[in-house]
N, C-alpha and C positions, 0 to 999 in steps of 0.2 A: 674941712677947716685944717690946716696945719697950725701947729702954736708951739711956742718955747715955753718949757715949764723950769721954774729954778729949783735946785736942790742943792742946799748948803751954798748958795752964790754960784753952782756952777749950771751950765746951761743942759738941758735935756728937750733933744727934738720930741713932739709927739705928732697925733694924728688921729682926729677924731674920725672914725666911720660911721658915717649915719646909716646905711643899711644895717649895719651889725650890732649899731648902737655899742661900740667898743671903742675904746683909748689903743692906740699902737706907739711903742716908743722906741726910741733909737737903741738898738743893744751896746752899741759903740760908746754912746752917750753915759748909758747905764753902768757899763763898765768901768769909764773913765771916774763915776761919780764913786764907786764903791771900792776901788782899788789905788787910786791914786797912782795909777800908770802914766808914766809917760807917754807911751805908745799904746792906746787902748786898744788898737785894731790889731796889731800883731799881738796882744794880751789873749784876745778874744779867737784869734786862728789858733794859738797854742791850747788854748784852753779846748776848743773843739776837737783837735787832734788828740791830745791826752783822754779825754773822755770817751771819743770813739773807740781809742785803742785798748783801754781799759773795761768800758763797759759795755761797749759794741753800741752805744746810743749814737744818735744825729742829732746834733745841737739847731740846725739850721736847715731850711730848704737847698736845693741847688739851684742859688739865685747869686747872680753877680752883682757887685758894686760898681756903679758908674759913674 
């Protein structure tokens, strides 16, 4: 089941994984809600680079958005 949730009138794409009994949320949508960024995808990309360079941590898997 995929669904759209509203947070302060902004849409956040979600997906319920029945097998794992767990919700998944679009990180780009969450970034948009929390930062009010005009370009949330760019904001997320830059944040991942900053965290990796400062802390050596990966914030995402190696998968591509299509």
